[in-house]
DSSP file (Angstrom, degrees, kcal/mol; ACC not computed):
  #  RESIDUE AA STRUCTURE BP1 BP2  ACC     N-H-->O    O-->H-N    N-H-->O    O-->H-N    TCO  KAPPA ALPHA  PHI   PSI    X-CA   Y-CA   Z-CA
    1    1 A M     >        0   0    0      0, 0.0     4,-2.3     0, 0.0     5,-0.2   0.000 360.0 360.0 360.0 -43.1    0.0    0.0    0.0
    2    2 A A  H  >  +     0   0    0      1,-0.2     4,-1.8     2,-0.2     5,-0.2   0.898 360.0  51.9 -63.0 -39.3    2.8    2.5    0.8
    3    3 A L  H  >>S+     0   0    0      1,-0.2     5,-2.2     2,-0.2     4,-1.1   0.922 109.2  49.7 -62.3 -43.1    4.5    1.8   -2.5
    4    4 A R  H >45S+     0   0    0      1,-0.2     3,-0.5     2,-0.2    -1,-0.2   0.910 108.9  52.6 -61.6 -41.8    1.2    2.4   -4.3
    5    5 A D  H 3<5S+     0   0    0     -4,-2.3    -1,-0.2     1,-0.2    -2,-0.2   0.844 112.1  45.8 -62.4 -33.3    0.9    5.7   -2.4
    6    6 A L  H 3<5S-     0   0    0     -4,-1.8    -1,-0.2    -5,-0.2    -2,-0.2   0.614 111.5-123.9 -83.4 -13.3    4.4    6.7   -3.5
    7    7 A G  T <<5 +     0   0    0     -4,-1.1     2,-0.3    -3,-0.5    -3,-0.2   0.821  69.6 117.8  75.1  31.3    3.7    5.7   -7.0
    8    8 A I      < -     0   0    0     -5,-2.2    -1,-0.3    -6,-0.1     2,-0.2  -0.859  60.1-120.3-127.8 163.3    6.6    3.2   -7.2
    9    9 A E    >   -     0   0    0     -2,-0.3     3,-1.9    -3,-0.1     4,-0.4  -0.565  34.6-104.8 -95.7 163.8    7.1   -0.5   -7.7
   10   10 A A  G >  S+     0   0    0      1,-0.3     3,-1.2    -2,-0.2    22,-0.6   0.837 119.5  59.1 -58.2 -35.0    8.8   -2.9   -5.3
   11   11 A D  G 3  S+     0   0    0      1,-0.2    -1,-0.3    20,-0.1    79,-0.2   0.549 103.4  53.6 -75.5  -3.6   12.0   -3.0   -7.4
   12   12 A Q  G <  S+     0   0    0     -3,-1.9     2,-0.3    78,-0.1    -1,-0.2   0.461  98.8  81.3-101.4  -5.4   12.3    0.8   -7.0
   13   13 A A    <   -     0   0    0     -3,-1.2    19,-0.9    -4,-0.4     2,-0.3  -0.697  52.5-172.5-105.6 153.8   12.2    0.7   -3.2
   14   14 A V  E     -a   32   0A   0     -2,-0.3     2,-0.3    17,-0.1    19,-0.2  -0.990   8.3-170.1-140.1 135.1   14.8    0.0   -0.6
   15   15 A V  E     -a   33   0A   0     17,-2.2    19,-2.1    -2,-0.3     2,-0.5  -0.913  17.6-139.0-125.8 155.7   14.0   -0.3    3.1
   16   16 A I  E     -a   34   0A   0     -2,-0.3     2,-0.3    17,-0.2    19,-0.2  -0.966  27.4-175.7-113.1 123.3   16.2   -0.6    6.2
   17   17 A K  E     -a   35   0A   0     17,-3.0    19,-2.7    -2,-0.5     3,-0.0  -0.802  24.8-168.1-119.6 158.5   15.1   -3.1    8.8
   18   18 A D        +     0   0    0     -2,-0.3     2,-0.3    17,-0.2    20,-0.1   0.175  68.7  55.2-130.3  17.0   16.3   -4.0   12.3
   19   19 A S  S  > S-     0   0    0      1,-0.1     4,-2.2    18,-0.1     5,-0.2  -0.971  78.7-116.6-146.9 160.7   14.3   -7.2   13.0
   20   20 A G  H  > S+     0   0    0     -2,-0.3     4,-2.5     1,-0.2     5,-0.2   0.899 115.6  51.1 -62.8 -42.0   13.7  -10.6   11.5
   21   21 A S  H  > S+     0   0    0      2,-0.2     4,-2.1     1,-0.2    -1,-0.2   0.885 110.6  48.8 -66.6 -37.1   10.0   -9.9   11.0
   22   22 A G  H  > S+     0   0    0      2,-0.2     4,-2.2     1,-0.2    -1,-0.2   0.907 112.3  48.0 -66.6 -42.0   10.7   -6.7    9.2
   23   23 A A  H  X S+     0   0    0     -4,-2.2     4,-2.4     2,-0.2    -2,-0.2   0.888 111.3  51.1 -66.2 -38.9   13.3   -8.4    6.9
   24   24 A Q  H  X S+     0   0    0     -4,-2.5     4,-2.6     2,-0.2    -2,-0.2   0.900 109.9  50.0 -64.4 -40.6   10.8  -11.2    6.2
   25   25 A A  H  X S+     0   0    0     -4,-2.1     4,-1.8     2,-0.2    -2,-0.2   0.912 111.2  48.5 -64.6 -42.3    8.1   -8.6    5.3
   26   26 A A  H  <>S+     0   0    0     -4,-2.2     5,-2.9     2,-0.2     4,-0.3   0.918 113.0  47.9 -63.2 -43.5   10.5   -6.8    3.0
   27   27 A A  H ><5S+     0   0    0     -4,-2.4     3,-1.2     1,-0.2    -2,-0.2   0.909 110.2  51.8 -64.0 -42.0   11.5  -10.1    1.3
   28   28 A A  H 3<5S+     0   0    0     -4,-2.6    -1,-0.2     1,-0.3    -2,-0.2   0.848 111.7  47.2 -63.2 -33.6    7.8  -11.2    1.0
   29   29 A A  T 3<5S-     0   0    0     -4,-1.8    -1,-0.3    -5,-0.2    -2,-0.2   0.447 114.1-121.2 -85.8  -0.3    7.1   -7.9   -0.7
   30   30 A K  T < 5 +     0   0    0     -3,-1.2     2,-0.5    -4,-0.3    -3,-0.2   0.864  61.3 149.2  61.4  39.0   10.1   -8.3   -2.9
   31   31 A I      < -     0   0    0     -5,-2.9    -1,-0.2    -6,-0.1   -17,-0.1  -0.889  52.6-115.2-104.3 131.2   11.7   -5.0   -1.7
   32   32 A G  E     -a   14   0A   0    -19,-0.9   -17,-2.2   -22,-0.6     2,-0.3  -0.397  45.2-174.7 -60.8 137.1   15.4   -4.7   -1.5
   33   33 A H  E     -a   15   0A   0     15,-0.4    17,-3.1   -19,-0.2    18,-0.6  -0.985  28.1-153.2-145.4 153.1   16.5   -4.3    2.1
   34   34 A I  E     -ab  16  51A   0    -19,-2.1   -17,-3.0    -2,-0.3     2,-0.5  -0.926  20.0-145.9-116.1 141.2   19.4   -3.7    4.4
   35   35 A V  E     -ab  17  52A   0     16,-2.5    18,-2.7    -2,-0.4     2,-0.7  -0.948   3.5-148.4-114.6 127.0   19.4   -5.0    8.0
   36   36 A T  E     - b   0  53A   0    -19,-2.7     2,-0.3    -2,-0.5    18,-0.2  -0.847  27.1-145.2 -88.5 118.3   21.0   -3.2   10.9
   37   37 A L        -     0   0    0     16,-2.9     2,-0.2    -2,-0.7   -18,-0.1  -0.590  20.4-179.4 -89.6 145.2   22.2   -6.0   13.1
   38   38 A S     >  -     0   0    0     -2,-0.3     4,-2.1   -20,-0.1     3,-0.3  -0.689  50.7 -86.3-127.0-178.3   22.2   -5.8   16.9
   39   39 A H  T  4 S+     0   0    0      1,-0.2     4,-0.2    -2,-0.2    -2,-0.0   0.751 129.9  54.1 -65.1 -19.9   23.3   -8.1   19.7
   40   40 A F  T  4 S+     0   0    0      1,-0.1    -1,-0.2     2,-0.1     3,-0.1   0.828 122.2  25.2 -78.0 -33.5   19.8   -9.6   19.4
   41   41 A T  T >4 S+     0   0    0     -3,-0.3     3,-1.9     1,-0.1    -2,-0.2   0.439  88.6 102.0-113.0  -1.9   20.0  -10.3   15.7
   42   42 A R  T 3< S+     0   0    0     -4,-2.1    -1,-0.1     1,-0.3    -3,-0.1   0.813  89.1  43.4 -56.4 -33.2   23.7  -10.7   15.0
   43   43 A D  T 3  S+     0   0    0     -4,-0.2    -1,-0.3    -3,-0.1     2,-0.1   0.402  94.5 102.5 -95.1   2.8   23.4  -14.5   14.9
   44   44 A H  S <  S-     0   0    0     -3,-1.9     2,-0.5     1,-0.0    -3,-0.1  -0.478  72.4-119.7 -83.9 157.5   20.2  -14.6   12.8
   45   45 A S        +     0   0    0     -2,-0.1     3,-0.1     1,-0.0    -2,-0.1  -0.836  25.6 179.4-100.2 133.0   20.2  -15.3    9.1
   46   46 A F    >   +     0   0    0     -2,-0.5     3,-1.5     1,-0.1   -11,-0.1  -0.634   9.5 169.1-127.6  71.8   18.9  -12.8    6.6
   47   47 A P  T 3  S+     0   0    0      0, 0.0    -1,-0.1     0, 0.0    -2,-0.0   0.723  75.3  48.2 -64.2 -22.7   19.4  -14.5    3.3
   48   48 A N  T 3  S+     0   0    0     -3,-0.1   -15,-0.4     3,-0.0     2,-0.2   0.525  87.7 104.6 -95.7  -5.4   17.3  -12.1    1.2
   49   49 A A  S <  S-     0   0    0     -3,-1.5   -15,-0.2     1,-0.1     3,-0.1  -0.486  70.4-136.9 -75.2 144.6   19.0   -8.9    2.6
   50   50 A V  S    S-     0   0    0    -17,-3.1    19,-2.2     1,-0.3     2,-0.3   0.908  82.4 -21.8 -64.4 -41.7   21.4   -7.1    0.4
   51   51 A C  E     -bC  34  68A   0    -18,-0.6   -16,-2.5    17,-0.2     2,-0.5  -0.989  53.8-129.3-161.4 162.8   23.7   -6.7    3.5
   52   52 A G  E     -bC  35  67A   0     15,-2.7    14,-2.9    -2,-0.3    15,-1.6  -0.986  32.3-176.1-117.0 129.2   23.8   -6.7    7.3
   53   53 A V  E     -bC  36  65A   0    -18,-2.7   -16,-2.9    -2,-0.5    12,-0.2  -0.864  37.0-124.7-126.7 158.8   25.5   -3.7    8.9
   54   54 A S  S    S-     0   0    0     10,-2.3     2,-0.3    -2,-0.3    -1,-0.1   0.879  87.8 -42.6 -65.2 -39.5   26.5   -2.7   12.4
   55   55 A D        -     0   0    0      9,-0.2    -1,-0.2   -19,-0.1     9,-0.1  -0.899  69.1 -80.8-171.1-172.3   24.6    0.6   12.0
   56   56 A L  S    S-     0   0    0     -2,-0.3    22,-2.9     1,-0.2     7,-0.3   0.565  74.0-115.7 -87.3  -7.4   24.2    3.3    9.3
   57   57 A G        -     0   0    0      5,-0.2    -1,-0.2    20,-0.2    20,-0.1   0.126  19.7-128.9  91.2 153.7   27.5    5.0   10.2
   58   58 A E  B >   -D   61   0B   0      3,-3.0     3,-1.4    18,-0.1     5,-0.0  -0.876  34.8 -98.3-130.8 162.4   28.5    8.3   11.6
   59   59 A P  T 3  S+     0   0    0      0, 0.0    -1,-0.0     0, 0.0    18,-0.0   0.841 126.8  31.7 -53.6 -34.2   31.0   10.9   10.3
   60   60 A D  T 3  S+     0   0    0      1,-0.2    -3,-0.0     2,-0.0     0, 0.0   0.353 122.3  51.2-105.3   5.8   33.6    9.7   12.8
   61   61 A K  B <  S-D   58   0B   0     -3,-1.4    -3,-3.0     3,-0.0    -1,-0.2  -0.798  77.4-146.3-146.1  97.8   32.5    6.0   13.0
   62   62 A P        -     0   0    0      0, 0.0    -5,-0.2     0, 0.0    15,-0.2  -0.210  27.0-103.9 -62.6 152.7   32.0    4.1    9.7
   63   63 A A        -     0   0    0     13,-2.4     2,-0.5    -7,-0.3    -7,-0.1  -0.515  33.0-135.2 -68.9 144.5   29.4    1.4    9.3
   64   64 A V        -     0   0    0     -2,-0.2   -10,-2.3    -9,-0.1     2,-0.7  -0.926   8.4-137.9-106.6 124.5   30.7   -2.1    9.5
   65   65 A V  E     +C   53   0A   0     -2,-0.5   -12,-0.2   -12,-0.2     3,-0.1  -0.725  26.5 173.3 -81.4 117.7   29.5   -4.6    6.9
   66   66 A L  E     +     0   0A   0    -14,-2.9     2,-0.3    -2,-0.7   -13,-0.2   0.640  64.6   6.5 -99.9 -19.2   28.9   -7.8    8.8
   67   67 A D  E    S+C   52   0A   0    -15,-1.6   -15,-2.7     2,-0.2    -1,-0.3  -0.966 105.9   5.1-161.8 144.0   27.2   -9.8    6.0
   68   68 A G  E    S-C   51   0A   0     -2,-0.3   -17,-0.2   -17,-0.3   -18,-0.1  -0.383  98.2  -0.9  85.2-157.7   26.5   -9.4    2.3
   69   69 A Q        -     0   0    0    -19,-2.2     2,-1.0    -2,-0.1    -2,-0.2  -0.362  62.0-123.9 -74.6 146.2   27.5   -6.7   -0.2
   70   70 A D        +     0   0    0      1,-0.1    -1,-0.1    -2,-0.1    -2,-0.1  -0.794  42.6 158.9 -88.6 101.5   29.5   -3.7    0.8
   71   71 A I        +     0   0    0     -2,-1.0    14,-0.2     5,-0.0    -1,-0.1   0.181  21.1 140.2-109.0  15.3   27.2   -0.8   -0.4
   72   72 A R        -     0   0    0      6,-0.1     6,-0.2     4,-0.1   -15,-0.0  -0.214  48.0-125.0 -60.5 151.0   28.7    1.9    1.9
   73   73 A D    >   -     0   0    0      4,-3.1     3,-2.4     1,-0.0    -1,-0.1  -0.111  41.7 -74.8 -85.8-171.9   29.1    5.3    0.3
   74   74 A A  T 3  S+     0   0    0      1,-0.3    -2,-0.1     2,-0.1    -1,-0.0   0.764 134.2  51.5 -59.6 -27.9   32.3    7.4    0.1
   75   75 A R  T 3  S-     0   0    0      2,-0.1    -1,-0.3   -18,-0.0   -17,-0.1   0.329 119.3-111.6 -91.3   8.9   32.1    8.3    3.8
   76   76 A E  S <  S+     0   0    0     -3,-2.4   -13,-2.4     1,-0.3     2,-0.2   0.779  83.1 109.3  65.7  31.2   31.8    4.5    4.6
   77   77 A G  S    S-     0   0    0    -15,-0.2    -4,-3.1   -20,-0.1     2,-0.8  -0.695  80.6 -97.0-120.9 178.0   28.2    4.9    5.8
   78   78 A I        +     0   0    0    -22,-2.9     2,-0.2    -2,-0.2    -6,-0.1  -0.888  63.8 144.7 -98.9 108.7   24.9    3.9    4.5
   79   79 A G     >  -     0   0    0     -2,-0.8     4,-2.2     0, 0.0     3,-0.3  -0.525  66.1 -67.2-129.1-165.4   23.5    7.0    2.7
   80   80 A V  H  > S+     0   0    0      1,-0.2     4,-2.6     2,-0.2     5,-0.2   0.884 129.8  54.7 -58.7 -41.3   21.4    7.9   -0.3
   81   81 A A  H  > S+     0   0    0      1,-0.2     4,-2.0     2,-0.2    -1,-0.2   0.880 108.1  50.5 -61.7 -36.8   24.1    6.6   -2.7
   82   82 A S  H  > S+     0   0    0     -3,-0.3     4,-1.8     2,-0.2    -2,-0.2   0.934 111.6  46.5 -64.3 -47.1   24.0    3.3   -1.0
   83   83 A L  H  X S+     0   0    0     -4,-2.2     4,-2.4     1,-0.2    -2,-0.2   0.885 111.4  52.0 -64.8 -38.7   20.3    3.0   -1.3
   84   84 A D  H  X S+     0   0    0     -4,-2.6     4,-2.9     1,-0.2     5,-0.2   0.886 105.8  55.1 -64.5 -38.8   20.4    4.1   -4.9
   85   85 A R  H  X S+     0   0    0     -4,-2.0     4,-1.9    -5,-0.2    -1,-0.2   0.903 109.6  46.9 -60.5 -41.7   23.0    1.3   -5.6
   86   86 A V  H  X S+     0   0    0     -4,-1.8     4,-1.1     2,-0.2    -2,-0.2   0.943 115.0  45.5 -65.0 -48.2   20.6   -1.3   -4.1
   87   87 A A  H  X S+     0   0    0     -4,-2.4     4,-0.6     1,-0.2     3,-0.4   0.904 113.3  49.2 -63.7 -42.6   17.6    0.0   -6.1
   88   88 A T  H >< S+     0   0    0     -4,-2.9     3,-1.0     1,-0.2    -1,-0.2   0.884 107.6  54.3 -65.8 -39.4   19.5    0.3   -9.4
   89   89 A A  H 3< S+     0   0    0     -4,-1.9    -1,-0.2    -5,-0.2    -2,-0.2   0.765 105.2  55.4 -66.5 -24.4   21.0   -3.2   -9.1
   90   90 A R  H 3<        0   0    0     -4,-1.1    -1,-0.2    -3,-0.4    -2,-0.2   0.610 360.0 360.0 -84.5 -12.8   17.4   -4.6   -8.7
   91   91 A R    <<        0   0    0     -3,-1.0    -1,-0.2    -4,-0.6    -2,-0.1   0.473 360.0 360.0 -84.2 360.0   16.1   -3.1  -11.9
């Protein structure tokens, strides 16, 4: 429904999730997704996620890619360029 409201298709969207249920929902909707892993989810499997990262990164603390593709931007964080890379690769 949100995609329809935005006027886009699933292959044009990217979401960032922090839970197994969120990642499962994104996968079921065929939406590209990134998972921010925590001590609760670090040992879980997210086979449909583009990548699993420690966080989105800060200017003085880069995001750490823990699983999957390294889509970090020039500042080593997850930013608009990262999200665009995921969306473009899915088209």
